[in-house]
C-alpha positions in Angstrom: -1.6 26.9 -119.9 -2.8 29.4 -117.4 -3.8 27.9 -114.0 -7.1 29.6 -114.4 -7.8 28.2 -117.9 -10.5 25.6 -118.4 -8.8 22.4 -117.5 -11.8 20.2 -117.5 -13.9 18.6 -120.2 -15.3 15.5 -118.5 -19.1 15.2 -118.6 -20.8 14.2 -115.3 -17.7 14.3 -113.2 -18.2 13.3 -109.6 -15.8 14.1 -106.8 -14.9 11.3 -104.4 -14.3 11.7 -100.7 -11.4 9.2 -100.6 -9.5 11.4 -103.1 -10.4 14.7 -101.5 -7.0 15.2 -99.9 -5.0 14.5 -103.0 -7.4 16.7 -105.1 -7.4 19.6 -102.7 -4.6 21.4 -104.4 -6.6 21.6 -107.6 -9.8 22.5 -105.7 -8.0 25.3 -103.9 -6.4 26.5 -107.2 -9.8 26.6 -108.8 -11.2 28.7 -105.9 -8.4 31.2 -106.4 -9.3 31.4 -110.1 -12.9 32.3 -109.3 -13.8 36.0 -109.7 -14.4 37.2 -106.2 -15.6 40.5 -104.9 -18.1 42.3 -102.8 -21.4 44.1 -103.7 -22.5 47.1 -101.8 -26.0 46.8 -100.3 -28.1 48.5 -97.6 -27.3 45.4 -95.5 -23.6 45.8 -95.8 -21.0 44.3 -98.2 -22.0 41.1 -99.8 -19.2 38.7 -100.7 -19.6 36.7 -104.0 -17.7 34.2 -106.1 -18.2 33.7 -109.9 -16.6 31.3 -112.3 -17.4 30.8 -116.0 -16.1 27.8 -117.9 -15.2 28.3 -121.6 -18.4 26.9 -122.9 -21.0 26.9 -120.1 -24.1 24.6 -120.6 -26.1 26.8 -118.2 -25.6 28.9 -115.0 -26.3 27.9 -111.4 -27.1 30.5 -108.7 -26.0 28.6 -105.6 -27.7 29.9 -102.5 -26.2 28.4 -99.3 -27.6 27.8 -95.9 -27.2 29.3 -92.4 -23.7 29.5 -91.0 -22.3 28.7 -94.4 -20.0 30.5 -96.9 -19.2 30.2 -100.5 -15.8 29.0 -99.5 -17.3 25.9 -97.8 -18.6 24.8 -101.3 -15.1 24.7 -103.0 -15.4 21.0 -103.8 -18.9 21.4 -105.3 -17.8 24.5 -107.3 -14.8 22.6 -108.7 -17.1 19.7 -109.6 -19.7 21.9 -111.3 -17.1 23.6 -113.4 -15.7 20.3 -114.6 -19.2 19.7 -115.9 -19.1 23.0 -117.8 -21.6 24.7 -115.5 -21.2 28.4 -114.7 -21.6 29.2 -111.0 -22.5 32.4 -109.2 -22.7 32.2 -105.4 -22.5 34.6 -102.4 -22.6 34.9 -98.6 -25.8 36.1 -96.9 -25.7 39.3 -94.9 -24.6 38.5 -91.4 -22.5 35.4 -92.2 -19.5 34.1 -94.1 -17.3 36.9 -95.6 -20.2 39.3 -95.9 -20.7 42.1 -93.4 -21.9 40.9 -89.9 -24.9 42.7 -88.6 -24.3 42.8 -84.8 -21.4 43.8 -82.5 -21.1 40.2 -81.6 -20.3 38.7 -85.1 -21.1 35.2 -83.8 -24.8 35.7 -83.4 -26.9 34.7 -86.4 -29.3 37.5 -86.8 -31.7 39.1 -89.2 -34.2 41.9 -88.6 -36.6 40.7 -91.3 -36.4 37.8 -93.7 -37.0 40.2 -96.6 -33.4 41.3 -96.2 -32.3 37.9 -97.6 -34.6 38.3 -100.6 -33.3 41.8 -101.2 -29.7 40.7 -101.3 -30.6 37.7 -103.6 -32.4 40.2 -105.9 -29.2 42.4 -106.0 -27.1 39.4 -106.9 -29.4 38.4 -109.7 -29.7 41.9 -111.1 -26.0 42.6 -110.9 -24.3 39.3 -111.7 -26.8 37.0 -113.4 -29.2 38.9 -115.7 -26.5 40.9 -117.6 -24.7 37.7 -118.5 -27.1 34.9 -119.2 -30.8 33.9 -119.7 -30.3 30.2 -119.1 -30.0 29.9 -115.3 -31.6 28.2 -112.3 -31.2 28.1 -108.6 -29.5 25.4 -106.5 -30.2 26.1 -102.8 -29.5 24.4 -99.5 -31.5 24.6 -96.2 -32.1 28.3 -95.3 -31.1 29.1 -98.9 -34.1 27.0 -100.0 -36.5 29.1 -98.0 -34.8 32.3 -99.3 -35.2 31.1 -102.9 -38.9 30.1 -102.4 -39.6 33.4 -100.8 -37.9 35.2 -103.6 -39.9 33.3 -106.3 -43.1 34.2 -104.5 -42.2 37.8 -104.4 -40.9 37.7 -108.1 -43.1 35.4 -110.1 -41.9 37.1 -113.2 -38.3 35.9 -112.6 -36.7 34.4 -115.7 -35.1 31.6 -113.6 -35.8 28.2 -115.2 -36.4 26.5 -111.9 -35.0 25.7 -108.5 -33.3 22.6 -107.1 -33.9 22.6 -103.3 -31.6 20.5 -101.1 -33.0 19.9 -97.6 -34.9 23.2 -97.8 -35.9 25.0 -94.6 -39.7 24.7 -95.1 -40.2 23.9 -91.5 -37.7 24.3 -88.7 -37.1 21.5 -86.2 -38.0 23.1 -82.9 -37.6 20.2 -80.5 -37.9 19.9 -77.6 -40.5 22.6 -78.0 -43.6 22.3 -80.2 -43.7 25.0 -83.0 -46.3 27.2 -81.3 -44.3 27.4 -78.1 -41.0 28.1 -79.8 -42.7 30.8 -82.0 -44.4 32.4 -79.0 -41.2 32.5 -77.0 -39.3 34.2 -79.9 -42.1 36.8 -80.4 -42.3 37.6 -76.7 -38.5 37.9 -76.4 -38.4 40.3 -79.3 -41.3 42.3 -77.6 -39.1 42.6 -74.5 -36.2 43.9 -76.6 -34.1 40.7 -76.7 -34.3 40.3 -80.5 -30.5 40.7 -80.9 -29.7 38.2 -78.1 -29.1 34.5 -78.5 -32.2 32.4 -78.4 -32.6 29.8 -75.7 -29.9 27.1 -76.0 -27.9 29.0 -78.6 -24.2 30.1 -78.2 -21.0 30.9 -80.1 -19.6 28.6 -82.7 -18.6 25.2 -81.5 -16.8 22.5 -83.5 -18.6 19.3 -82.6 -16.7 16.0 -83.0 -17.7 14.0 -86.0 -19.5 11.4 -83.9 -21.8 14.0 -82.5 -22.6 16.0 -85.6 -26.0 16.3 -87.2 -24.9 17.4 -90.6 -23.3 14.5 -92.5 -22.2 10.9 -92.4 -19.0 11.7 -94.4 -16.1 12.1 -92.0 -13.7 13.4 -94.7 -16.0 16.2 -95.8 -17.0 17.0 -92.2 -13.4 17.3 -91.1 -12.6 19.5 -94.1 -15.4 21.9 -93.2 -14.3 22.1 -89.5 -10.6 22.6 -90.5 -11.6 25.4 -92.9 -13.5 27.2 -90.2 -10.6 26.7 -87.7 -8.1 28.1 -90.2 -10.4 31.0 -91.1 -12.2 32.0 -87.9 -13.8 35.0 -89.6 -16.1 32.4 -91.2 -17.4 31.1 -87.9 -21.0 31.8 -86.8 -22.8 30.6 -83.7 -26.5 30.1 -83.0 -29.4 32.2 -83.9 -31.0 35.2 -82.2 -34.6 35.5 -81.0 -34.9 38.0 -83.9 -33.8 35.5 -86.5 -36.3 33.0 -85.2 -39.1 35.6 -85.1 -38.3 36.5 -88.8 -37.9 32.9 -90.0 -41.0 31.3 -88.5 -43.6 33.4 -90.4 -41.8 32.8 -93.6 -41.9 29.0 -93.2 -45.6 29.3 -92.4 -46.1 31.4 -95.6 -44.3 28.9 -97.7 -46.5 26.1 -96.5 -49.5 27.9 -98.1 -47.9 29.4 -101.2 -47.8 28.0 -104.7 -44.7 28.6 -106.9 -45.2 28.4 -110.6 -41.6 27.5 -111.5 -40.4 23.8 -111.9 -39.0 22.6 -108.6 -37.0 19.6 -107.5 -36.4 18.6 -103.8 -33.8 16.4 -102.3 -34.9 15.5 -98.8 -32.8 13.8 -96.0 -34.4 10.9 -94.1 -32.3 11.6 -91.0 -32.6 15.3 -90.9 -32.7 16.9 -87.4 -32.3 20.5 -88.5 -35.4 20.9 -90.7 -38.5 18.7 -90.8 -38.4 16.5 -93.9 -42.1 15.7 -93.7 -42.7 19.3 -94.7 -40.9 18.6 -98.0 -43.4 15.9 -99.0 -46.4 18.2 -98.1 -44.8 21.0 -100.2 -44.1 18.8 -103.2 -47.6 17.4 -103.2 -49.1 20.9 -103.5 -47.0 21.7 -106.6 -47.7 20.1 -109.9 -44.2 21.0 -111.2 -42.3 19.7 -108.2 -40.5 16.3 -107.9 -39.0 15.0 -104.7 -36.6 12.2 -103.8 -35.6 11.1 -100.3 -32.1 9.9 -99.3 -30.8 8.0 -96.3 -28.6 10.9 -95.2 -28.4 13.7 -92.7 -29.1 17.4 -93.3 -26.2 18.3 -95.6 -26.8 16.1 -98.6 -24.3 17.9 -100.7 -21.6 17.0 -98.2 -22.8 13.4 -97.6 -21.0 10.1 -98.3 -20.3 9.5 -101.9 -23.2 7.2 -102.9 -25.8 9.6 -101.5 -24.1 12.7 -102.7 -23.7 11.3 -106.2 -27.4 10.4 -106.4 -28.4 13.9 -105.2 -26.1 15.5 -107.8 -27.5 13.2 -110.5 -31.0 14.4 -109.5 -29.8 17.9 -109.9 -28.1 17.4 -113.3 -31.2 15.7 -114.7 -33.4 18.4 -113.4 -31.1 21.2 -114.7 -31.0 19.6 -118.1 -34.8 19.2 -118.2 -35.4 22.9 -117.5 -32.5 24.5 -119.5 -32.5 22.4 -122.7 -34.7 23.9 -125.5 -37.0 21.9 -127.8 -34.2 21.0 -130.2 -32.2 19.6 -127.4 -29.3 22.1 -127.9 
């Protein structure tokens, strides 16, 4: 059997953190079997990964968060494929293996948030629509804001819905209140510092597990840090004043907008990256939106097994509810 052939037929398979080390050979082999390439865009080359199982139940467009890369999601991709789910994912402009936008590749920058939506539209038009009509979004953090912004701009999208994991609907700006942080970013851009690090931001730093704000799972956290140490081209530091000045208006727009697609939100109780209370307000405004809160940190898809499994169960149930037709086929 070819190492890239479909090896998995278990339904509702869940990866376990205590077996992560022994399964990593299979996970890495699966990653190598994904179709990988780059799309040309006005915002540089966009790295993507695409894997189709033999008989896919549906397709997921995985939209990752800030500082992330498709490579970081190897465990999840492996897991989804074992559940016969086709996955298409990519790296945003300015991060991961896509083209960086500044001379200092460490600065997380974007001129306008619409650039993210334009790249997502390119991915959908090029990789998704020619191949399937049964697909939905799965998005984390900044990816959630990008997906929501995209659905507002493209209400005619044939996407069946969107699963939003700790979406960036409101950024945690502590110790500054939002209006001060927003004003500082706008003024700094006015002075020409848009491509400079915002206050308190710097190059990539690998925080020890005890000090991290992302997850309570040490195995998954160390795997992420090891990956970024082994492949320093993945590393990304803090954000620019320009990134903040582009992101703040989008989160304000999302707080007022209504999306017609079915939505499902997984919110983290101990999130210090985005404000989880914004998730509840957002969900309450949308008739077709459900929300569940978990006792985890920001990266629920990299959390300890009981939390991560519950989040994925929420995703699988939501995905089935929006992709199955009336006959249940």
